[in-house]
C-alpha positions as CSV (number, residue, x, y, z in Angstrom):
1,M,-2.0,12.7,15.9
2,F,-4.8,12.0,13.4
3,L,-5.9,14.5,10.7
4,D,-8.6,13.6,8.2
5,L,-8.3,15.3,4.8
6,K,-10.4,14.8,1.7
7,I,-8.7,15.6,-1.6
8,E,-10.9,16.2,-4.6
9,N,-10.4,17.0,-8.3
10,V,-6.8,15.8,-8.6
11,V,-5.6,16.9,-12.0
12,V,-3.6,14.0,-13.4
13,S,-2.4,15.8,-16.5
14,V,-0.2,18.1,-14.4
15,S,1.3,15.3,-12.3
16,E,5.1,14.9,-12.4
17,W,4.7,11.1,-12.0
18,S,4.6,9.0,-15.2
19,D,2.4,5.9,-15.7
20,S,5.6,3.8,-15.5
21,E,6.5,5.3,-12.1
22,V,2.9,4.5,-10.9
23,A,3.3,0.9,-12.3
24,S,6.7,0.5,-10.5
25,Y,5.1,1.6,-7.2
26,K,2.3,-1.0,-7.6
27,V,4.9,-3.7,-8.3
28,K,7.0,-3.1,-5.3
29,K,4.0,-3.7,-3.1
30,D,2.8,-6.7,-5.2
31,N,5.0,-9.4,-3.6
32,I,2.7,-10.6,-0.8
33,A,1.3,-13.7,-2.4
34,I,1.7,-16.4,0.2
35,R,1.7,-20.2,0.2
36,L,-0.6,-21.3,2.9
37,E,1.5,-24.4,3.5
38,E,4.2,-22.2,5.0
39,Y,1.8,-21.1,7.8
40,L,0.4,-24.4,9.0
41,L,0.7,-25.0,12.8
42,N,2.6,-28.1,13.7
43,G,1.7,-29.9,10.5
44,N,-2.0,-29.7,11.2
45,N,-4.6,-28.1,9.1
46,L,-4.6,-25.1,11.3
47,L,-3.2,-21.8,10.1
48,D,-1.0,-19.6,12.2
49,A,-2.8,-16.3,11.9
50,E,-0.2,-14.3,13.8
51,K,2.5,-15.6,11.4
52,I,0.4,-14.6,8.4
53,Q,-0.3,-11.2,9.9
54,Q,3.5,-10.6,10.5
55,S,4.3,-11.7,6.9
56,V,1.5,-10.0,5.0
57,F,0.9,-7.0,7.2
58,P,4.2,-6.2,8.9
59,E,4.2,-3.3,11.4
60,T,5.7,-0.3,9.7
61,E,6.2,3.3,10.5
62,I,3.9,5.4,8.3
63,D,3.1,9.1,8.3
64,V,0.2,9.2,5.9
65,F,-2.6,6.6,5.2
66,I,-4.2,7.0,1.8
67,S,-7.6,5.3,1.3
68,H,-9.3,5.8,-2.1
69,S,-11.9,4.4,-4.4
70,H,-11.0,1.8,-6.9
71,N,-11.2,4.2,-9.8
72,D,-8.7,6.6,-8.1
73,G,-5.9,4.1,-7.5
74,D,-3.4,5.7,-9.9
75,Q,-4.1,9.2,-8.5
76,A,-3.6,7.9,-5.0
77,I,-0.2,6.4,-5.9
78,R,0.8,9.7,-7.6
79,I,-0.1,11.5,-4.3
80,A,1.9,8.8,-2.4
81,L,4.9,9.4,-4.7
82,S,4.7,13.1,-4.0
83,I,4.5,12.5,-0.2
84,E,7.6,10.2,-0.4
85,K,9.4,13.0,-2.3
86,I,9.1,15.3,0.7
87,G,10.4,12.6,3.1
88,L,7.2,11.2,4.5
89,K,6.1,7.5,4.4
90,P,2.7,6.9,2.8
91,F,0.6,3.8,3.0
92,V,-1.8,3.3,0.1
93,D,-4.6,0.9,1.1
94,S,-4.8,-0.7,-2.4
95,C,-1.1,-1.6,-2.3
96,V,-1.3,-4.2,0.4
């Protein structure tokens, strides 16, 4: 099922999530830097796109996809943390 919601006017000052918790959320998603040499096909100069996709964008079960503007990144993560707290699995597009 798909449900599209638009959340406006998030009040950051009343958030229960600290800046350090937001930073920790960003870091846990920050480990996807890859070495292209690891994805070469048969020693040629061709990249294995399927292997890159599986490594960088693994299939995961998510309940909520959160897309946001660049300026709203921290607020989106605070929403994601709140969603996790109630037992759902969020995906924040900037944390890929």
